[in-house]
TIPASE-362534 format. One line per 2 residues: for each residue x, y, z of N, C-alpha, C, O, CB. Coordinates in Angstrom, 2 decimals, decimal comma, m for minus. Glycine has a CB too. Layout:
<recs>
X Y Z X Y Z X Y Z X Y Z X Y Z | ...
</recs>
This chain:
<recs>
5,01 2,31 m28,05 5,24 3,53 m27,25 3,94 4,23 m26,61 2,93 4,47 m27,27 5,94 4,53 m28,17 | 4,06 4,48 m25,47 3,15 5,37 m24,71 2,37 5,99 m25,74 2,73 5,99 m26,92 3,85 6,42 m23,80
0,85 6,76 m25,15 0,64 7,87 m26,24 1,08 9,34 m25,16 1,49 9,35 m24,00 m1,36 7,84 m26,99 | 0,82 10,33 m25,98 1,45 11,66 m25,19 0,29 11,93 m24,14 0,02 13,13 m24,23 1,74 13,20 m26,32
m0,39 11,42 m23,31 m0,78 11,65 m22,50 m0,80 10,33 m21,46 m1,48 10,21 m20,44 m1,75 12,27 m22,91 | m0,01 9,56 m21,93 0,43 8,42 m20,74 1,07 9,28 m19,55 1,75 10,29 m19,74 1,73 7,18 m21,35
0,80 8,81 m18,43 1,43 9,54 m17,08 1,83 8,07 m15,97 1,91 8,15 m14,74 m0,05 10,86 m16,19 | 1,99 7,02 m16,64 2,48 6,09 m15,82 3,83 5,95 m15,80 4,33 6,12 m16,90 1,98 4,99 m16,07
4,62 5,69 m14,89 5,93 5,85 m14,71 6,32 4,47 m15,34 7,30 4,65 m16,07 6,39 6,18 m13,18 | 5,96 3,22 m15,34 6,22 2,18 m16,18 5,01 1,53 m17,19 3,80 1,41 m16,97 6,73 1,20 m15,28
5,71 1,20 m18,22 4,77 0,52 m19,61 3,82 m0,74 m18,94 4,41 m1,61 m18,30 6,03 m0,31 m21,07 | 2,53 m0,80 m19,11 1,86 m1,92 m18,70 2,13 m3,00 m20,02 2,17 m2,55 m21,17 0,22 m1,53 m18,36
2,29 m4,42 m19,73 2,39 m5,28 m20,67 1,26 m5,97 m20,91 0,78 m6,51 m19,91 3,31 m6,03 m20,47 | 0,51 m6,17 m22,22 m0,79 m6,84 m22,30 m0,56 m8,54 m22,34 0,27 m9,19 m22,97 m1,58 m6,26 m23,71
m1,78 m9,04 m21,28 m1,30 m10,28 m20,79 m2,58 m11,00 m21,28 m2,45 m12,12 m21,78 m0,89 m10,37 m19,12 | m3,97 m10,38 m21,16 m5,09 m11,07 m21,43 m5,18 m12,54 m20,76 m4,99 m13,52 m21,48 m5,18 m11,11 m22,87
m5,50 m12,71 m19,30 m5,66 m13,78 m18,81 m6,64 m13,78 m17,49 m6,64 m12,93 m16,60 m4,39 m14,23 m18,62 | m7,37 m14,76 m17,57 m8,90 m14,82 m16,58 m8,14 m14,35 m15,38 m6,93 m14,24 m15,57 m9,86 m16,62 m16,27
m8,58 m14,03 m14,12 m8,15 m13,95 m12,98 m9,20 m13,57 m11,49 m10,43 m13,63 m11,52 m7,16 m13,04 m13,28 | m8,66 m13,32 m10,66 m9,92 m12,78 m9,51 m8,94 m11,95 m8,89 m7,73 m12,08 m8,72 m10,81 m14,03 m8,27
m10,05 m10,74 m8,49 m9,97 m9,88 m7,30 m10,18 m10,51 m5,80 m11,12 m11,27 m5,54 m11,00 m8,84 m7,50 | m9,45 m10,22 m5,11 m9,95 m10,46 m4,03 m10,12 m9,24 m2,85 m9,19 m8,43 m2,83 m9,20 m11,50 m3,67
m10,75 m9,11 m2,28 m10,91 m8,01 m1,31 m12,04 m7,93 m0,14 m13,19 m8,35 m0,25 m11,11 m6,89 m2,11 | m11,42 m7,24 1,10 m12,27 m7,31 2,28 m13,39 m8,62 2,47 m14,58 m8,49 2,73 m13,04 m5,98 2,25
m12,61 m9,96 2,24 m13,41 m11,29 2,42 m14,25 m11,47 1,11 m15,30 m12,11 1,28 m14,45 m11,23 3,80 | m14,03 m11,09 m0,01 m14,82 m11,28 m0,96 m14,23 m11,66 m2,15 m13,02 m11,56 m1,98 m15,50 m10,31 m1,09
m14,49 m12,10 m3,42 m13,72 m12,32 m4,89 m14,61 m11,82 m5,97 m15,84 m11,87 m5,99 m13,36 m13,96 m5,26 | m13,88 m11,38 m6,79 m14,85 m11,38 m8,08 m13,97 m11,56 m9,38 m12,87 m11,02 m9,52 m15,74 m9,88 m8,21
m14,51 m12,28 m10,22 m13,89 m12,85 m11,45 m13,41 m11,81 m12,51 m14,24 m10,91 m12,69 m14,90 m13,78 m12,11 | m12,48 m11,74 m13,12 m12,19 m10,59 m14,15 m11,51 m10,70 m15,09 m11,20 m11,89 m15,20 m11,69 m9,64 m13,76
m11,05 m10,07 m15,93 m9,70 m10,31 m17,30 m8,95 m9,39 m16,90 m9,30 m8,24 m16,64 m10,02 m10,03 m19,13 | m7,66 m9,93 m16,81 m6,80 m9,17 m16,90 m5,94 m8,59 m18,08 m5,01 m9,20 m18,60 m6,28 m9,60 m16,24
m6,42 m7,20 m18,48 m5,86 m6,90 m19,75 m4,51 m6,78 m19,94 m3,85 m7,24 m20,87 m6,33 m5,86 m20,18 | m4,11 m6,07 m18,91 m2,59 m5,64 m18,87 m1,96 m5,49 m17,49 m2,72 m5,50 m16,52 m2,40 m4,27 m19,58
m0,61 m5,33 m17,31 m0,22 m5,39 m16,27 1,14 m4,72 m16,19 1,90 m4,73 m17,15 m0,33 m6,59 m15,92 | 1,46 m4,10 m14,92 2,99 m3,84 m14,88 3,07 m4,02 m13,10 2,08 m4,33 m12,44 3,56 m2,02 m15,65
4,25 m3,77 m12,60 4,86 m3,77 m11,24 3,78 m2,60 m10,43 3,55 m2,63 m9,23 6,72 m3,26 m11,34 | 3,29 m1,72 m11,27 2,42 m0,65 m10,53 1,16 m0,47 m10,72 0,77 0,67 m10,46 2,81 0,50 m10,70
0,23 m1,36 m11,16 m0,91 m1,36 m11,71 m1,48 m2,38 m12,84 m0,73 m3,05 m13,55 m0,93 m0,24 m12,09 | m2,58 m2,41 m12,90 m3,26 m3,09 m14,12 m4,37 m2,79 m14,21 m4,98 m2,19 m13,33 m3,30 m4,40 m14,20
m5,11 m3,35 m15,93 m6,30 m2,94 m16,16 m6,91 m3,91 m16,25 m6,39 m4,83 m16,88 m6,49 m2,21 m17,07 | m8,34 m4,14 m15,62 m9,24 m5,10 m15,33 m10,55 m5,04 m15,64 m11,30 m4,24 m15,08 m9,22 m5,29 m14,22
m10,94 m5,85 m16,54 m12,52 m5,99 m16,74 m13,44 m7,25 m15,91 m13,31 m8,47 m15,82 m12,71 m6,27 m18,37 | m14,39 m6,28 m15,38 m15,53 m7,00 m14,51 m16,86 m7,21 m15,58 m16,95 m6,58 m16,63 m16,02 m5,91 m13,02
m17,78 m8,13 m15,14 m18,78 m8,24 m15,82 m19,52 m6,66 m15,19 m19,89 m5,77 m15,96 m19,53 m9,82 m15,57 | m19,62 m6,58 m13,73 m20,34 m5,62 m13,25 m19,61 m4,75 m12,36 m19,06 m5,58 m11,64 m21,40 m6,11 m12,70
m19,30 m3,79 m12,00 m18,79 m3,12 m10,98 m19,37 m3,09 m9,38 m18,82 m2,66 m8,37 m18,79 m1,95 m11,49 | m20,78 m3,76 m9,60 m21,65 m3,70 m8,43 m20,81 m4,52 m7,42 m20,17 m5,47 m7,87 m23,20 m4,33 m8,70
m20,74 m4,27 m6,19 m20,28 m5,14 m5,12 m18,90 m4,86 m4,81 m18,38 m5,17 m3,74 m20,43 m6,56 m5,44 | m18,02 m3,99 m6,21 m16,62 m3,82 m5,62 m16,45 m2,13 m4,90 m16,79 m1,02 m5,32 m15,40 m4,11 m7,05
m15,83 m2,53 m3,74 m15,79 m1,03 m2,97 m14,56 m0,24 m3,65 m13,49 m0,68 m4,08 m15,49 m1,18 m1,12 | m15,13 1,25 m3,60 m14,17 2,30 m4,06 m12,90 2,24 m3,47 m11,94 2,50 m4,20 m14,66 3,61 m3,84
m12,69 1,96 m2,31 m11,61 1,90 m1,61 m11,27 0,64 m0,74 m11,23 0,77 0,48 m11,67 2,95 m0,89 | m11,08 m0,36 m1,24 m11,00 m1,49 m0,40 m9,83 m1,68 0,59 m8,76 m1,44 0,05 m11,02 m2,57 m1,22
m9,74 m1,99 1,76 m8,71 m2,20 2,90 m7,56 m2,64 2,03 m6,53 m1,97 1,94 m9,14 m3,38 4,13 | m7,73 m3,59 1,48 m6,63 m4,25 0,85 m7,18 m4,98 m0,46 m8,33 m5,42 m0,41 m5,93 m5,26 1,88
m6,43 m5,13 m1,61 m6,57 m5,92 m3,04 m5,90 m6,63 m3,21 m4,74 m6,24 m3,24 m6,51 m5,42 m4,12 | m6,14 m8,06 m3,44 m4,97 m8,77 m4,39 m5,64 m9,24 m5,51 m6,87 m9,29 m5,53 m4,16 m10,05 m3,74
m4,82 m9,65 m6,61 m5,23 m9,99 m7,78 m4,23 m11,29 m8,11 m3,00 m11,30 m8,01 m5,17 m8,72 m8,77 | m4,97 m12,21 m8,45 m4,28 m13,39 m8,97 m4,99 m13,47 m10,57 m6,18 m13,51 m10,91 m4,59 m14,86 m7,88
m3,64 m13,47 m11,44 m4,07 m13,78 m12,92 m3,87 m15,77 m13,06 m2,82 m16,36 m12,81 m2,73 m12,66 m14,23 | m4,79 m16,23 m13,38 m4,65 m17,86 m13,23 m4,68 m18,65 m14,82 m4,54 m19,87 m14,87 m6,13 m18,47 m12,19
m4,86 m17,97 m15,86 m4,76 m18,52 m17,01 m5,10 m17,98 m18,22 m5,48 m16,82 m18,26 m5,26 m19,42 m16,92 | m5,02 m18,71 m19,30 m5,91 m18,14 m20,75 m7,11 m17,55 m20,25 m7,77 m17,97 m19,30 m6,44 m19,42 m21,93
m7,34 m16,55 m20,96 m8,92 m16,04 m20,86 m9,67 m16,58 m22,00 m10,80 m16,14 m22,20 m9,11 m14,36 m20,90 | m9,13 m17,57 m22,85 m10,08 m18,00 m23,74 m10,41 m16,92 m25,37 m9,84 m15,90 m25,76 m11,41 m18,09 m22,68
m11,47 m17,66 m25,93 m11,62 m16,75 m26,98 m12,99 m15,96 m26,46 m13,90 m16,43 m25,78 m11,72 m17,54 m28,50 | m12,81 m14,47 m27,06 m13,60 m13,50 m27,10 m14,08 m12,75 m27,96 m13,39 m12,26 m28,85 m13,31 m12,97 m26,59
m15,33 m12,55 m27,83 m15,76 m11,76 m29,25 m15,20 m10,38 m29,43 m15,48 m9,73 m30,44 m17,36 m11,54 m29,34
</recs>
């Protein structure tokens, strides 16, 4: 059940998969923590190089994230 402050129209499903986000001719590896048809929660090593408003963003979840501390 979403928290009281939840504003999303659809609930995200936890998936925990390795992924790549591609934008403006570049790509950065990421961890996809959860996802819905309207959005996703991503974790990256560093936000350096990620534009605040890319003209287009593509996300590909590629597989298991493996073990994490």
